[in-house]
C-alpha positions as CSV (number, residue, x, y, z in Angstrom):
1,M,0.0,0.0,0.0
2,Y,1.4,3.4,-1.0
3,K,1.1,6.1,1.6
4,V,-0.8,9.3,0.7
5,M,-0.9,12.8,2.3
6,L,-3.7,15.2,1.6
7,I,-3.1,19.0,1.9
8,D,-5.7,21.9,1.6
9,D,-6.3,25.0,3.6
10,E,-10.1,24.5,3.4
11,R,-11.2,22.0,6.0
12,I,-14.4,21.1,4.1
13,I,-12.4,20.1,1.0
14,L,-9.9,18.2,3.1
15,D,-12.7,16.2,4.8
16,G,-14.6,15.7,1.6
17,I,-11.7,14.2,-0.4
18,S,-10.7,12.1,2.6
19,Q,-14.1,10.5,2.8
20,M,-14.9,10.3,-1.0
21,I,-11.9,8.3,-2.1
22,D,-11.8,4.6,-1.7
23,W,-8.1,4.6,-0.8
24,V,-7.7,0.8,-0.3
25,S,-9.1,-0.1,-3.7
26,L,-6.5,2.1,-5.3
27,G,-3.7,0.4,-3.5
28,T,-3.1,3.3,-1.1
29,E,-3.7,4.5,2.4
30,L,-4.3,8.0,3.7
31,V,-1.6,8.5,6.4
32,G,-2.1,12.2,7.2
33,T,-3.5,15.6,6.3
34,A,-2.4,19.2,6.7
35,Q,-3.9,22.7,6.1
36,N,-0.9,24.7,5.1
37,G,2.5,24.2,3.4
38,V,4.6,24.6,6.6
39,E,2.7,22.0,8.5
40,A,2.6,19.8,5.4
41,Y,6.4,19.8,5.0
42,D,6.9,18.8,8.7
43,R,4.4,16.0,8.3
44,I,6.2,14.8,5.1
45,K,9.5,14.5,6.9
46,E,7.7,12.6,9.6
47,L,5.4,10.3,7.6
48,L,7.5,9.9,4.4
49,P,4.5,9.5,2.0
50,D,4.8,8.1,-1.5
51,I,2.1,10.5,-2.9
52,V,1.1,14.0,-1.9
53,V,-2.2,15.6,-3.1
54,S,-2.0,19.3,-2.5
55,D,-3.7,22.6,-3.2
56,I,-1.5,25.2,-4.8
57,R,-2.8,28.3,-3.0
58,M,-2.1,28.0,0.8
59,P,-0.9,30.4,3.5
60,G,2.7,30.3,4.8
61,M,4.1,28.0,2.1
62,D,2.1,27.5,-1.1
63,G,1.9,24.2,-3.0
64,L,4.6,25.2,-5.5
65,E,7.1,26.0,-2.7
66,L,6.1,22.8,-0.9
67,V,6.9,20.8,-4.1
68,A,10.3,22.5,-4.4
69,A,11.2,21.9,-0.7
70,A,10.1,18.2,-0.9
71,H,11.9,17.6,-4.1
72,A,15.2,18.8,-2.5
73,T,14.9,16.4,0.4
74,H,12.6,13.6,-0.8
75,P,12.8,13.6,-4.6
76,Q,11.0,10.3,-4.9
77,I,7.6,11.7,-3.7
78,R,4.9,12.1,-6.4
79,F,2.6,15.1,-6.3
80,V,-1.0,15.7,-7.5
81,L,-1.7,19.5,-7.5
82,L,-5.2,21.0,-7.2
83,S,-5.5,24.3,-8.9
84,G,-8.0,27.1,-9.7
85,F,-8.4,28.5,-13.3
86,G,-6.0,31.3,-13.0
87,E,-3.2,29.4,-11.3
88,F,-1.8,27.2,-14.1
89,D,1.0,29.6,-14.7
90,Y,2.3,28.7,-11.3
91,A,1.6,25.0,-11.8
92,S,3.6,24.9,-15.0
93,R,6.7,25.8,-13.0
94,A,6.3,22.6,-11.0
95,M,7.0,20.6,-14.1
96,Q,10.8,21.0,-13.5
97,Y,10.2,18.9,-10.3
98,G,8.5,16.1,-12.2
99,V,4.9,17.0,-11.4
100,K,2.6,15.5,-14.0
101,H,-0.9,15.6,-12.5
102,Y,-3.0,18.9,-12.2
103,L,-6.6,18.8,-11.3
104,L,-9.0,21.8,-11.6
105,K,-11.0,22.7,-8.5
106,P,-13.6,21.9,-7.8
107,T,-12.9,18.3,-8.7
108,N,-14.5,15.0,-8.0
109,E,-13.4,11.7,-6.6
110,N,-13.2,10.0,-10.0
111,K,-10.5,12.4,-11.4
112,I,-8.5,12.2,-8.1
113,A,-8.8,8.4,-8.2
114,E,-7.7,8.3,-11.9
115,A,-4.6,10.4,-11.1
116,L,-3.8,8.2,-8.1
117,S,-4.2,5.1,-10.2
118,E,-1.8,6.4,-12.8
119,I,0.8,7.3,-10.1
120,V,0.3,3.9,-8.4
121,E,0.8,2.1,-11.8
122,E,3.9,4.2,-12.4
123,L,5.2,3.4,-8.9
124,D,4.6,-0.3,-9.4
125,L,6.4,-0.2,-12.7
126,N,9.4,1.6,-11.0
127,D,9.4,-1.0,-8.3
128,K,9.5,-3.8,-10.8
129,R,12.2,-2.0,-12.7
130,E,14.2,-1.5,-9.5
131,Q,13.8,-5.2,-8.6
132,F,14.9,-6.3,-12.0
133,V,18.0,-4.0,-11.8
134,Q,18.8,-5.3,-8.3
135,S,18.4,-8.8,-9.5
136,M,20.8,-8.2,-12.4
137,K,23.3,-6.6,-10.0
138,Q,23.1,-9.5,-7.7
139,G,23.5,-11.9,-10.5
140,L,26.5,-10.0,-11.8
141,Q,28.0,-9.9,-8.3
142,K,27.6,-13.6,-8.1
143,V,29.4,-14.4,-11.3
144,M,32.0,-11.6,-10.9
145,P,34.6,-13.7,-9.2
146,H,34.5,-16.2,-12.0
147,V,34.7,-13.4,-14.6
148,K,37.8,-12.0,-12.9
149,E,39.4,-15.4,-12.8
150,Q,38.8,-15.9,-16.5
151,V,40.0,-12.4,-17.4
152,L,43.3,-13.0,-15.7
153,K,43.7,-16.4,-17.4
154,E,43.1,-14.7,-20.8
155,F,45.5,-11.8,-20.1
156,V,48.4,-14.1,-19.2
157,T,47.8,-16.7,-21.9
158,N,46.2,-14.8,-24.9
159,K,48.6,-12.5,-26.6
160,T,45.8,-10.7,-28.5
161,Y,44.6,-8.9,-25.3
162,G,45.8,-5.3,-25.0
163,S,45.1,-1.9,-23.5
164,K,41.6,-1.5,-25.0
165,D,40.5,-4.8,-23.5
166,W,41.9,-3.8,-20.1
167,D,40.2,-0.4,-20.2
168,Y,36.9,-2.2,-20.6
169,Y,37.5,-4.6,-17.8
170,R,38.9,-1.9,-15.5
171,G,35.5,-0.2,-15.8
172,L,33.6,-3.4,-15.2
173,F,35.7,-4.3,-12.1
174,Q,35.7,-0.6,-11.0
175,F,39.5,-0.5,-10.6
176,E,41.0,2.9,-10.1
177,F,44.7,2.7,-9.9
178,E,47.7,3.8,-11.9
179,R,50.5,1.9,-10.2
180,P,52.4,-1.0,-11.9
181,V,51.4,-4.5,-11.0
182,R,53.3,-7.7,-10.1
183,L,52.4,-11.3,-10.6
184,L,52.7,-14.0,-7.9
185,L,52.8,-17.7,-9.0
186,F,52.4,-20.4,-6.4
187,L,53.4,-24.0,-7.1
188,L,52.3,-26.7,-4.7
189,E,54.9,-29.4,-4.0
190,G,54.0,-33.1,-3.9
191,E,50.5,-34.5,-4.4
192,F,47.6,-32.2,-3.9
193,E,43.9,-31.7,-4.6
194,F,42.0,-28.7,-5.9
195,E,41.1,-27.8,-2.4
196,H,44.7,-27.0,-1.7
197,L,44.9,-24.6,-4.7
198,F,41.7,-22.9,-3.5
199,A,43.2,-22.6,0.0
200,V,46.4,-20.9,-1.2
201,K,44.3,-18.5,-3.3
202,N,42.1,-17.6,-0.4
203,I,45.0,-17.2,2.1
204,A,46.9,-15.0,-0.4
205,E,43.8,-12.8,-1.0
206,D,43.4,-12.4,2.8
207,L,47.0,-11.5,3.5
208,L,47.7,-9.3,0.5
209,D,45.7,-6.1,0.7
210,A,46.8,-5.3,-2.9
211,T,45.2,-8.2,-4.7
212,L,43.5,-7.2,-8.0
213,L,42.8,-10.6,-9.7
214,S,43.5,-14.2,-8.9
215,T,43.0,-17.5,-10.7
216,T,44.3,-21.1,-11.1
217,I,46.0,-22.5,-14.2
218,G,46.8,-26.2,-14.0
219,D,48.8,-26.8,-10.8
220,H,49.6,-23.1,-10.4
221,V,47.9,-20.3,-8.4
222,L,48.2,-16.8,-9.9
223,I,47.7,-13.6,-7.9
224,L,47.9,-10.2,-9.7
225,I,48.7,-7.5,-7.1
226,E,49.1,-3.7,-7.2
227,D,52.8,-2.8,-6.6
228,K,52.2,-0.6,-3.6
229,H,54.4,-2.1,-0.9
230,E,58.1,-1.9,-0.2
231,L,59.9,-5.1,-1.2
232,A,60.7,-6.1,2.4
233,E,57.0,-5.8,3.4
234,L,55.9,-7.7,0.3
235,Y,58.3,-10.5,1.0
236,R,57.1,-10.7,4.6
237,R,53.5,-11.1,3.4
238,I,54.5,-13.7,0.9
239,Y,56.3,-15.8,3.4
240,E,53.3,-15.4,5.8
241,I,51.1,-16.9,3.0
242,R,53.5,-19.9,2.6
243,D,53.8,-20.5,6.4
244,T,50.1,-20.2,6.9
245,F,49.4,-22.8,4.2
246,Q,52.1,-25.1,5.5
247,H,50.7,-24.8,9.0
248,Y,47.2,-25.9,8.1
249,Y,47.9,-28.3,5.2
250,K,51.4,-29.7,6.0
251,R,52.5,-29.0,2.4
252,D,55.2,-26.8,0.9
253,T,54.6,-24.3,-1.8
254,T,57.2,-22.6,-4.0
255,I,56.6,-19.0,-5.0
256,A,57.8,-16.9,-8.0
257,L,57.4,-13.1,-7.9
258,S,57.7,-11.0,-11.1
259,E,59.2,-7.6,-11.6
260,P,56.7,-4.7,-11.7
261,D,55.1,-3.8,-15.1
262,R,51.9,-2.4,-16.6
263,I,48.9,-4.7,-16.4
264,T,48.8,-5.0,-20.1
265,G,52.2,-6.8,-19.8
266,A,50.6,-9.6,-17.7
267,R,51.5,-12.2,-20.3
268,S,55.2,-11.3,-20.0
269,L,55.0,-11.3,-16.2
270,Y,53.5,-14.8,-16.4
271,Q,56.3,-16.1,-18.6
272,E,58.8,-14.5,-16.2
273,T,57.4,-16.3,-13.2
274,L,57.3,-19.6,-15.0
275,Q,61.0,-19.2,-15.8
276,C,61.7,-18.4,-12.2
277,L,60.1,-21.6,-11.1
278,N,62.5,-23.6,-13.3
279,Y,65.2,-22.5,-10.9
280,R,63.6,-24.2,-8.0
281,F,65.7,-27.2,-9.3
282,Y,68.8,-25.4,-7.8
283,L,67.2,-23.2,-5.1
284,G,65.0,-26.0,-3.6
285,E,61.3,-26.3,-2.7
286,G,59.4,-24.0,-0.5
287,G,61.2,-20.7,-1.3
288,L,60.6,-17.4,-3.0
289,I,62.2,-17.0,-6.4
290,T,62.6,-13.7,-8.2
291,R,64.3,-12.7,-11.4
292,K,67.4,-11.6,-9.4
293,D,67.8,-15.2,-8.2
294,T,67.9,-16.4,-11.8
295,E,70.5,-14.0,-13.1
296,T,73.7,-16.0,-13.6
297,Q,76.9,-15.6,-15.7
298,D,77.1,-16.5,-19.3
299,Q,76.5,-20.3,-19.6
300,D,79.6,-20.9,-21.7
301,T,81.8,-19.1,-19.1
302,V,80.2,-21.0,-16.3
303,Q,80.6,-24.3,-18.0
304,A,84.3,-23.6,-18.7
305,K,84.8,-22.9,-15.0
306,F,83.0,-26.0,-13.9
307,I,85.3,-29.0,-13.8
308,F,83.8,-32.5,-13.3
309,E,86.0,-35.2,-11.9
310,E,84.2,-38.3,-10.8
311,E,87.3,-39.6,-9.0
312,R,87.1,-36.9,-6.4
313,L,84.1,-38.8,-5.0
314,T,84.8,-42.4,-6.0
315,M,88.3,-42.5,-4.4
316,P,87.3,-41.8,-0.8
317,V,84.2,-44.0,-1.2
318,Q,86.4,-46.9,-2.4
319,S,88.9,-46.2,0.5
320,G,86.0,-46.5,3.0
321,H,86.7,-43.0,4.4
322,H,83.3,-41.6,5.5
323,E,84.3,-38.0,6.2
324,E,86.2,-37.5,3.0
325,A,83.5,-39.0,0.9
326,E,80.8,-36.8,2.5
327,L,83.0,-33.7,2.0
328,A,83.6,-34.6,-1.6
329,L,79.9,-35.0,-2.3
330,A,79.0,-31.8,-0.5
331,E,81.6,-29.9,-2.7
332,L,80.2,-31.4,-5.9
333,M,76.7,-30.4,-5.0
334,Q,77.8,-26.9,-4.0
335,E,79.6,-26.4,-7.3
336,L,76.6,-27.6,-9.3
337,K,74.4,-25.2,-7.5
338,R,76.7,-22.3,-7.9
339,A,77.2,-23.0,-11.7
340,Q,73.4,-23.4,-12.4
341,L,74.0,-25.1,-15.7
342,D,71.2,-26.1,-17.9
343,I,69.2,-28.6,-15.9
344,N,69.6,-31.4,-18.3
345,M,73.3,-30.9,-18.3
346,T,73.4,-31.0,-14.5
347,K,71.4,-34.2,-14.5
348,S,73.8,-35.8,-17.0
349,Y,76.8,-35.0,-14.6
350,V,74.8,-36.4,-11.7
351,I,73.9,-39.6,-13.5
352,Q,77.5,-40.0,-14.7
353,Q,78.7,-39.7,-11.1
354,F,76.1,-42.1,-9.9
355,V,77.1,-44.8,-12.4
356,S,80.7,-44.5,-11.3
357,L,79.6,-45.0,-7.7
358,I,77.4,-48.0,-8.2
359,R,80.2,-49.8,-10.1
360,L,81.9,-50.0,-6.7
361,G,78.9,-51.6,-5.1
362,D,77.7,-55.1,-4.4
363,T,76.6,-56.7,-7.6
364,Q,73.6,-58.2,-5.9
365,K,72.2,-54.7,-5.4
366,M,72.6,-53.6,-9.0
367,N,68.9,-53.8,-9.8
368,R,68.1,-51.5,-7.0
369,Y,70.8,-49.1,-8.1
370,Y,69.5,-49.0,-11.7
371,G,66.0,-48.2,-10.3
372,Q,67.5,-45.3,-8.4
373,M,69.1,-44.1,-11.5
374,T,65.7,-43.7,-13.1
375,E,64.5,-41.8,-10.0
376,L,67.5,-39.4,-10.3
377,A,66.6,-38.5,-13.9
378,E,63.0,-37.7,-12.8
379,M,63.8,-35.6,-9.7
380,N,62.8,-31.9,-9.8
381,T,65.3,-30.4,-7.4
382,L,69.0,-30.6,-6.7
383,Q,68.1,-31.0,-3.1
384,A,66.3,-34.3,-3.7
385,I,69.2,-35.5,-5.9
386,Q,71.6,-34.7,-3.1
387,S,69.6,-36.7,-0.6
388,L,69.7,-39.8,-2.7
389,L,73.4,-39.5,-3.5
390,E,74.2,-39.0,0.2
391,A,72.4,-42.3,1.1
392,T,74.2,-44.1,-1.7
393,V,77.7,-42.7,-0.8
394,Q,77.1,-43.6,2.8
395,E,76.1,-47.1,1.9
396,L,79.0,-47.7,-0.5
397,T,81.6,-46.2,1.7
398,Q,80.5,-48.5,4.6
399,Y,80.6,-51.4,2.2
400,H,84.2,-50.7,1.3
401,Y,85.1,-49.9,4.9
402,E,84.0,-53.3,5.9
403,R,85.9,-55.0,3.1
404,N,89.0,-53.0,3.7
405,V,89.3,-53.8,7.4
406,V,91.6,-56.8,7.2
407,K,92.5,-57.1,10.8
408,H,90.4,-56.6,13.9
409,T,91.6,-57.0,17.4
410,T,91.1,-60.4,18.9
411,I,88.2,-59.3,21.1
412,V,86.4,-57.6,18.2
413,R,87.0,-60.6,16.0
414,K,85.4,-62.8,18.8
415,V,82.4,-60.4,18.9
416,I,82.0,-60.6,15.2
417,D,82.2,-64.4,15.3
418,I,79.6,-64.4,18.1
419,V,77.3,-62.2,16.1
420,E,77.5,-64.5,13.1
421,E,76.7,-67.5,15.3
422,Q,73.9,-65.8,17.2
423,L,72.1,-63.9,14.4
424,G,69.0,-66.1,15.0
425,N,69.0,-65.2,18.7
426,S,66.4,-62.6,19.3
427,D,68.0,-61.8,22.7
428,L,71.4,-60.9,21.0
429,S,72.7,-57.7,22.5
430,L,75.9,-56.0,23.5
431,N,75.1,-56.7,27.2
432,L,74.5,-60.4,26.4
433,V,77.9,-60.7,24.6
434,A,79.8,-58.7,27.1
435,H,78.4,-60.1,30.4
436,E,77.6,-63.7,29.5
437,M,80.1,-64.6,26.8
438,L,83.2,-62.4,27.1
439,Y,82.8,-61.3,30.7
440,M,83.6,-57.7,30.0
441,N,82.3,-54.2,30.7
442,A,79.6,-53.6,28.1
443,D,80.4,-49.8,27.7
444,Y,84.1,-50.6,27.1
445,L,83.3,-53.4,24.6
446,G,80.9,-51.1,22.7
447,K,83.4,-48.3,22.3
448,L,86.1,-50.8,21.3
449,F,83.8,-52.4,18.7
450,K,82.8,-49.0,17.2
451,K,86.4,-47.9,17.0
452,E,87.5,-51.0,15.1
453,T,84.5,-51.4,12.9
454,G,83.2,-47.8,12.6
455,E,79.7,-49.1,13.6
456,K,77.6,-49.3,16.7
457,F,77.1,-52.9,17.8
458,S,73.3,-52.7,17.3
459,N,73.7,-51.2,13.8
460,Y,76.3,-53.9,12.9
461,V,73.9,-56.7,14.1
462,M,71.0,-55.2,12.1
463,K,73.1,-54.9,9.0
464,A,74.4,-58.4,9.4
465,R,70.9,-59.7,9.7
466,I,69.7,-57.9,6.6
467,K,72.8,-59.0,4.7
468,Q,72.0,-62.6,5.8
469,A,68.4,-62.1,4.7
470,T,69.6,-61.1,1.2
471,E,71.7,-64.2,1.0
472,L,68.8,-66.4,2.1
473,M,66.6,-64.9,-0.6
474,S,69.2,-65.3,-3.2
475,S,69.7,-69.0,-2.4
476,D,66.1,-69.8,-1.8
477,S,63.6,-67.8,-3.8
478,D,60.6,-69.6,-2.1
479,I,61.6,-68.7,1.4
480,K,58.9,-67.0,3.4
481,I,59.3,-63.6,5.1
482,F,58.1,-65.0,8.5
483,E,60.7,-67.8,8.2
484,M,63.5,-65.3,7.7
485,A,62.2,-63.2,10.6
486,E,62.5,-66.2,12.9
487,R,65.9,-67.4,11.6
488,L,67.4,-63.9,11.8
489,G,66.4,-63.0,15.4
490,F,63.2,-61.0,14.8
491,G,61.1,-63.7,16.5
492,D,57.5,-63.8,15.5
493,N,57.5,-60.3,14.2
494,P,57.9,-60.4,10.4
495,Q,56.4,-56.9,10.1
496,Y,59.2,-55.4,12.1
497,F,61.7,-57.4,10.0
498,S,60.1,-55.9,6.8
499,Q,60.4,-52.4,8.2
500,V,64.0,-52.8,9.1
501,F,64.8,-54.4,5.7
502,K,63.1,-51.5,3.9
503,K,65.0,-49.0,5.9
504,Q,68.3,-50.7,5.1
505,M,67.7,-51.7,1.5
506,G,65.2,-49.1,0.3
507,C,62.6,-51.8,-0.6
508,T,60.6,-54.4,1.1
509,P,61.7,-58.1,1.2
510,S,59.0,-58.9,-1.3
511,E,60.2,-56.2,-3.7
512,Y,63.8,-57.3,-3.3
513,M,62.9,-60.9,-4.2
514,K,61.1,-59.7,-7.3
515,Q,64.2,-57.7,-8.3
516,T,66.5,-60.7,-7.9
517,D,64.3,-63.1,-9.8
């Protein structure tokens, strides 16, 4: 129901119109009356009517002045003016305030009702139009995030997009900025689901108050930001994004940050960040990479300075010298990282070194070594490659250390003999050997054993058991895992035996048997 106010300085006319009009049938209700313009304006501010029916000639403030005052503060109010014959020159001035309905006095209820019906119809139409506009706005607001995501995808992948396109979208998105922009590219490490990409995007949008557009492309999250922060502050926020994601999802993410540029250069910024991510091979996972991190010397000059000598590592390994071998490997990795050669060339050096190492190993383990060579070729970071090489170097160095030890002290030799005899004894321990077999102090015997063999007694026993297990599997391909567990001192716990075997050999007993078939 639309609210109507009635204003006339003649009480008889005011009462007559009030009673003659069937307000409800017209979709209206009479909410108030007034007998002069000043009183009417006060009531308008109080009652906020939709329609005002007013005489023009009134004391204090006439109808025309009332229209002007109401239009200034409540422009949505519709007026019906009642006028005598000689007053149309005044009424015509009201047209500038949108007044469309003038009725000659004396008038009747039909003409007033007709004017009110026209206004009600017009108000209904305006309401429908406003509802439609609001519905369209709500629909646009609902799809706007998807539109923004798609626009960023197009700008970084479609080279035909330019400044005219951006001018259009800037208006659509109501962006008002003149600063350059930067592009952030997030790469999730390891296996992940779309939920994790969505989480990184949301965390970044929350922590970066300069986010303009964001989207996902494949396994990457892209965030376009306004370049308004000092670099130190921007870095702090980026690391906070990484740490927050890692805290909640226990996954690492590597980030590339572009240099600043105009937004129409977004495609070049995208290519720049992709190039930055390639250098995660050398810089490792979970870091922030910028163009500065990728600026290296001329490749020909670097390659000329890098000297690869596989003997630097194989010699200490073959001699069984742990510290020298570990140092030689660390130096090789550091030189490769410093040189930052082409990734394929770096991998070729690594594989060449790995081949030279496994030639020094136990021939029975060659199948496993060849499998690790395939893993090396597929690794995405130098850090991962170094971890595998460290384990291989440690294993091969120990293998040669054991072979090179020709002479042990008599006591240690006895301990080794006891170990070989007692491998199937699940109670075999340093205390058992020291107290019940050799009648010695266990601490002293342990230190002596480690000094002579380079191994703790418990580690030596475990390796001896696993070595014996490989020999059993080689000689009897049908042997059961639980049988080996019982024969090698693991009692009735084949699961523990499998865990220890995998830790030592890099594969389960079942996998090992398949490799040796």
